[in-house]
LOMAR-630154 format. One record per residue: residue in one letter; x, y, z of N, C-alpha, C, CB in turn. Coordinates in pm, 1 decimal. Atoms other than C-alpha are relative to their C-alpha. Glycine has a CB too. Layout:
<nodes>
(A, (X, Y, Z), (X, Y, Z), (X, Y, Z), (X, Y, Z))
...
</nodes>
This chain:
<nodes>
(M, (57.3, -123.8, 11.3), (38.1, -12.8, -13.8), (34.2, 157.0, -1.2), (-60.5, -12.0, 71.3))
(P, (-76.8, -135.9, -14.0), (148.9, 346.7, -101.8), (-8.1, 65.0, 129.0), (-48.8, 100.5, -97.2))
(Q, (15.8, -79.8, -142.2), (257.6, 551.3, 200.6), (-104.0, 123.7, -17.6), (158.0, 66.2, 53.3))
(T, (41.3, -106.5, -15.0), (74.7, 845.4, 104.4), (-176.9, -49.1, -4.8), (70.8, 103.7, -110.4))
(E, (117.9, 53.2, -49.0), (-271.3, 620.7, 115.4), (-16.0, -21.8, 130.3), (-24.1, -103.4, -52.8))
(I, (-21.2, 31.8, -176.2), (-156.6, 504.4, 469.9), (-15.7, 145.5, 47.7), (178.6, -74.8, 59.2))
(F, (-9.6, -119.8, -71.4), (-99.0, 872.6, 553.6), (-161.5, 30.1, -5.3), (109.0, 118.7, -71.1))
(E, (150.5, -49.9, 16.9), (-456.3, 985.4, 430.6), (-108.6, -63.9, 72.5), (-41.5, -11.4, -136.3))
(R, (82.8, 96.4, -113.3), (-635.6, 683.3, 599.7), (28.6, 26.4, 125.0), (25.2, -148.2, -6.5))
(I, (-44.9, -17.0, -115.1), (-456.0, 766.5, 926.6), (-105.6, 152.4, 30.8), (181.8, 6.1, -1.7))
(K, (59.3, -125.7, -19.1), (-566.2, 1124.5, 880.5), (-142.0, 8.5, 24.1), (26.3, 74.3, -103.2))
(R, (114.3, -10.7, 19.3), (-912.0, 1054.7, 787.0), (-75.9, -60.4, 151.9), (-26.5, -71.0, -138.1))
(C, (51.0, 48.0, -66.2), (-956.7, 814.5, 1081.6), (26.4, 77.9, 115.7), (19.1, -113.8, -9.3))
(I, (-1.9, -100.1, -91.1), (-806.4, 1067.7, 1330.1), (-119.6, 92.2, 10.5), (108.7, 70.6, -24.7))
(I, (107.4, -128.5, -30.0), (-1060.4, 1331.4, 1248.9), (-114.0, -78.7, -6.2), (-8.6, 139.2, -114.3))
(D, (153.2, 98.9, -37.1), (-1361.5, 1039.5, 1249.5), (-1.0, -16.2, 113.1), (-24.8, -148.1, -53.9))
(R, (10.6, 35.8, -126.4), (-1260.8, 924.6, 1596.6), (-5.1, 83.6, 75.0), (74.1, -66.4, 37.5))
(L, (-4.0, -74.8, -117.5), (-1192.7, 1211.8, 1774.9), (-126.9, 102.0, -50.2), (162.6, 73.0, 36.2))
(E, (69.0, -90.3, 36.3), (-1468.7, 1422.7, 1592.2), (64.9, 139.1, -27.6), (-89.2, 0.9, 84.4))
(M, (-67.9, -177.3, 19.4), (-1255.3, 1720.0, 1478.0), (-59.2, 51.9, -143.2), (212.7, 9.2, -15.3))
(N, (19.8, -86.2, 118.5), (-1338.4, 1986.5, 1288.4), (85.6, 30.5, -110.3), (-23.1, 104.3, 38.8))
(V, (-111.9, -34.6, 61.8), (-1034.2, 1998.0, 1059.3), (-54.6, -50.5, -132.9), (138.2, -59.5, 58.7))
(N, (-5.6, 65.8, 137.7), (-1017.6, 1992.2, 655.4), (93.6, -71.1, -7.1), (6.8, 76.0, -107.9))
(I, (-96.4, 110.2, 20.6), (-806.5, 1699.2, 571.6), (127.8, 61.9, -53.7), (-56.2, -110.9, -99.6))
(A, (-105.9, -95.4, 98.5), (-602.3, 1966.2, 337.3), (76.0, 42.9, 109.1), (-66.2, 142.0, -99.2))
(D, (-65.1, -64.1, -98.8), (-506.7, 2134.1, 635.7), (55.4, -93.7, 111.4), (-88.4, 97.5, 52.2))
(F, (-44.6, 77.7, -73.7), (-391.3, 1852.6, 820.3), (146.0, -68.8, -59.8), (-110.2, -85.0, 26.0))
(T, (-135.1, 15.5, 34.9), (1.7, 1779.3, 733.2), (24.7, -117.6, 7.1), (87.9, 65.4, 66.8))
(D, (-28.1, 109.4, -51.0), (159.6, 1460.2, 738.3), (130.9, 18.8, 117.9), (26.0, -91.7, -121.3))
(D, (-125.6, -1.9, -118.7), (440.6, 1596.2, 991.2), (-30.0, 99.9, 90.5), (155.7, 33.9, -54.9))
(M, (60.5, -95.8, -46.1), (205.0, 1791.1, 1166.7), (2.8, -34.8, 139.0), (-122.8, 23.4, -59.7))
(P, (-24.1, 30.8, -132.5), (288.4, 1760.4, 1553.5), (-135.2, -48.4, 37.3), (56.1, 118.3, 86.2))
(L, (150.6, 57.0, -88.3), (-22.8, 1538.1, 1719.0), (-15.8, 60.1, 112.1), (-8.8, -155.2, 47.5))
(F, (42.4, -15.1, -172.1), (8.3, 1603.5, 2101.7), (101.1, 154.5, 20.0), (74.4, -181.3, 133.9))
(A, (-34.1, -163.7, -48.2), (205.3, 1970.8, 2046.5), (-115.2, 81.0, -3.0), (107.1, 81.0, -97.1))
(P, (83.4, -92.0, 4.7), (10.8, 2263.7, 2150.5), (-35.4, 68.0, -141.0), (45.5, 82.9, 87.6))
(L, (16.4, -45.1, 106.6), (-184.9, 2445.1, 1868.7), (73.3, 143.3, -4.2), (-136.8, -5.9, -25.2))
(Q, (-89.9, -101.7, -49.7), (32.7, 2754.2, 1953.1), (141.4, -60.9, -109.5), (21.9, -7.5, 203.1))
(A, (-138.7, 71.3, 59.9), (319.6, 2516.4, 1815.9), (-4.8, -36.8, -116.0), (46.2, -116.0, 60.4))
(G, (44.8, 58.9, 137.6), (156.1, 2428.1, 1498.2), (-44.4, -157.0, -3.7), (123.3, 16.6, -101.9))
(G, (44.7, 141.1, 17.9), (19.1, 2101.1, 1651.6), (-120.9, -29.6, 12.7), (53.5, -80.0, 74.5))
(M, (151.2, 18.1, 15.7), (-300.4, 1939.1, 1703.1), (-34.1, -15.3, 139.5), (-51.3, -127.8, -94.2))
(D, (7.3, -25.0, -124.3), (-288.0, 1970.7, 2049.2), (-103.2, -143.9, 60.8), (-61.5, 164.0, 16.5))
(L, (63.4, 148.2, -28.8), (-415.9, 1581.0, 2141.0), (38.2, -53.1, 107.0), (26.8, -101.4, -94.2))
(D, (-42.9, 86.2, -129.7), (-391.1, 1434.8, 2461.1), (5.5, -152.3, 7.1), (-90.2, 31.0, 105.1))
(S, (-12.9, 142.5, -15.4), (-373.8, 1073.2, 2612.2), (-96.0, -68.6, -35.1), (24.0, -37.9, 112.5))
(L, (71.4, 60.3, 69.3), (-693.8, 972.6, 2540.3), (-41.7, 12.8, -144.6), (-74.1, 2.1, 58.7))
(A, (11.4, 28.9, 158.5), (-687.9, 1068.2, 2199.8), (74.1, -106.1, -46.6), (43.6, 112.4, -84.2))
(S, (-94.0, 131.1, 20.7), (-392.2, 820.4, 2160.5), (-72.6, -115.4, -15.6), (94.6, -29.5, 115.3))
(I, (77.2, 139.1, -17.9), (-619.4, 556.4, 2284.0), (-114.6, -11.8, -103.7), (-67.3, -14.0, 153.7))
(E, (119.4, -22.2, 104.0), (-905.8, 660.8, 2058.9), (84.2, -58.5, -155.2), (-57.7, 203.2, -5.0))
(I, (-49.9, 5.8, 146.8), (-645.9, 695.8, 1755.3), (49.2, -175.6, -26.0), (151.1, 126.1, -19.9))
(V, (-19.1, 120.2, 20.0), (-525.6, 319.4, 1827.9), (-99.2, -94.5, -51.7), (39.3, -34.6, 96.5))
(V, (124.2, 93.3, 44.4), (-875.2, 150.1, 1835.7), (-23.6, 59.7, -146.0), (-152.6, 14.1, 109.7))
(G, (-5.0, -42.1, 104.4), (-917.3, 343.6, 1528.5), (81.0, -82.9, -106.1), (35.5, 115.1, 20.3))
(L, (-134.7, 65.6, 83.7), (-606.1, 227.5, 1336.0), (-8.1, -142.1, -24.8), (140.9, 16.2, 80.5))
(S, (17.1, 135.0, 30.4), (-648.3, -99.7, 1426.6), (-147.3, -50.7, -67.6), (25.6, -68.6, 130.2))
(K, (120.8, 13.4, 96.0), (-992.5, -106.8, 1275.9), (23.0, 10.7, -135.0), (-97.6, 94.4, 24.2))
(E, (20.2, -93.2, 105.7), (-931.3, 90.3, 1000.0), (117.6, -104.5, -117.2), (53.0, 195.6, 54.8))
(F, (-82.4, 97.0, 88.8), (-601.7, -150.4, 894.3), (1.1, -164.2, 16.8), (140.6, 42.3, 18.7))
(R, (58.2, 102.3, -57.4), (-755.4, -455.0, 1061.4), (139.8, -62.7, 55.1), (-96.8, -89.7, -101.7))
(L, (-142.0, 63.3, -71.7), (-420.8, -505.6, 1279.0), (-4.2, -2.5, 145.3), (135.3, 87.4, -34.3))
(Q, (-14.4, 31.6, -132.5), (-376.2, -589.9, 1637.5), (113.7, 88.8, 55.1), (25.3, -149.1, 17.0))
(L, (-117.5, -76.0, -12.8), (-186.5, -251.3, 1748.0), (-33.2, -34.9, 159.2), (11.5, 173.5, -69.6))
(D, (-16.9, -17.0, -148.6), (-116.5, -372.0, 2124.1), (105.4, 98.0, 39.0), (33.6, -130.6, 64.0))
(D, (-147.6, -73.6, -41.0), (266.5, -179.4, 2176.0), (-12.8, 81.7, -101.3), (153.7, -86.4, 2.4))
(V, (-56.4, -109.1, 103.3), (271.9, 149.5, 1948.0), (48.1, 72.6, 69.7), (-82.0, 74.5, -89.5))
(P, (-116.3, -69.1, -121.8), (581.4, 319.8, 2074.0), (-63.2, 153.7, -14.6), (215.1, -8.9, -52.4))
(R, (31.7, -152.0, -8.0), (529.7, 663.4, 2176.3), (59.6, 83.8, -103.8), (45.6, 57.3, 128.7))
(E, (-39.5, -50.2, 108.0), (755.4, 782.2, 1886.6), (-94.2, -7.9, -92.2), (105.2, -47.7, -37.1))
(A, (119.8, -46.1, 109.1), (497.6, 655.2, 1652.8), (-109.2, 136.2, -0.4), (-95.6, -116.6, 4.0))
(F, (100.8, -108.2, -6.7), (274.0, 926.2, 1781.2), (18.7, 132.5, -40.6), (-36.5, 12.9, 115.4))
(Q, (-24.3, -132.6, 27.9), (476.9, 1229.1, 1681.1), (-45.4, 59.5, -121.7), (122.7, 18.5, 6.4))
(S, (51.0, -83.7, 126.1), (311.1, 1289.8, 1343.2), (-99.8, -88.7, -82.2), (130.4, 46.7, -102.3))
(V, (63.8, 117.1, 80.0), (68.5, 1112.3, 1075.7), (126.1, -58.6, -46.7), (-109.0, 41.3, -127.9))
(R, (-140.8, 65.1, 83.7), (429.5, 1043.3, 900.1), (22.5, -77.5, 74.3), (133.9, 76.8, -32.7))
(S, (-46.0, 113.0, -73.8), (569.6, 847.8, 1190.1), (-114.2, -89.9, 35.8), (72.8, 43.2, 121.8))
(L, (103.4, 117.3, -17.8), (194.1, 654.5, 1264.5), (-0.1, -67.2, -118.5), (-146.6, 41.0, 33.8))
(G, (2.2, 43.5, 121.7), (226.1, 587.6, 886.3), (89.5, -97.8, -26.3), (13.0, 91.9, -78.8))
(L, (-168.5, 24.6, 53.3), (586.2, 462.5, 870.4), (-40.0, -172.3, 129.6), (189.4, 194.0, 74.6))
(F, (19.2, 82.5, -100.9), (490.0, 236.9, 1214.5), (-118.9, -95.6, -94.5), (-48.2, 85.3, 154.9))
(I, (97.0, 103.5, 64.7), (172.5, 82.0, 1022.8), (40.2, -63.4, -118.6), (-124.6, 57.8, -32.7))
(A, (-93.2, 55.7, 125.3), (364.0, 15.7, 704.9), (85.1, -116.1, 52.3), (108.6, 121.6, -64.0))
(G, (-40.2, 91.1, -70.0), (571.7, -181.1, 912.1), (-53.7, -123.6, 44.8), (25.2, 47.5, 73.0))
(Q, (103.6, 76.1, -48.8), (276.2, -356.3, 1070.8), (-44.5, -87.8, -110.3), (-108.7, 83.5, 54.1))
(L, (97.4, 39.6, 154.0), (91.7, -454.1, 707.1), (128.8, -115.8, -48.4), (-32.3, 183.1, -156.8))
(P, (-49.5, 86.8, 26.2), (143.3, -794.9, 579.7), (75.4, 27.9, -122.0), (-78.6, -88.0, 5.0))
(P, (-47.7, -10.0, 121.0), (406.2, -779.2, 299.3), (-109.5, 1.4, -121.0), (92.4, -105.9, -10.2))
(V, (105.8, 46.1, 106.9), (158.1, -955.1, 46.9), (-90.4, 134.8, -17.8), (-100.0, -144.4, 56.4))
(A, (55.3, -112.1, 15.1), (-81.2, -644.3, 121.0), (27.2, 133.9, -67.3), (-13.8, 15.3, 88.7))
(V, (-62.8, -132.9, 66.0), (168.4, -377.4, 31.6), (41.0, -9.8, -113.3), (105.1, 55.1, 59.3))
(L, (-61.8, 41.9, 145.8), (293.4, -571.3, -258.9), (-124.7, 29.1, -84.9), (57.0, -176.1, -17.0))
(Q, (112.6, -0.6, 106.0), (-64.1, -592.9, -394.9), (-49.3, 117.9, -34.8), (-110.1, -71.0, 35.8))
(A, (32.4, -134.2, -2.8), (-160.4, -265.4, -341.8), (72.8, 111.2, -99.7), (22.0, 33.9, 133.6))
(E, (-60.0, -30.7, 82.4), (137.0, -139.3, -516.6), (21.6, -13.4, -150.4), (55.7, -17.5, 43.0))
(L, (36.6, 23.7, 133.4), (87.4, -332.6, -824.9), (-113.6, 58.7, -89.9), (-17.3, -114.3, 1.1))
(A, (129.4, -53.7, 74.5), (-272.0, -216.5, -853.0), (3.4, 116.6, -93.3), (-96.8, 39.3, 97.1))
</nodes>
């Protein structure tokens, strides 16, 4: 599965799960998820991380029991983590399509 597709699915999942009033076009891949709004971040909290993990588990049909804290820095870092959890066959099939 291409990284851009993974990133877009993560953004949509975060917006939907947290019921955020955010335009997906304004949600960049490198925007800090837990930094304050004043610092250009999304200003999320620890409860949001739980919702995100539940949502991503469903979205990508993965068992995400132990997501490292570093993966929550941005959509890009979450996407790279998710890509590493996807079965290689799924990634290859999506890239060939």
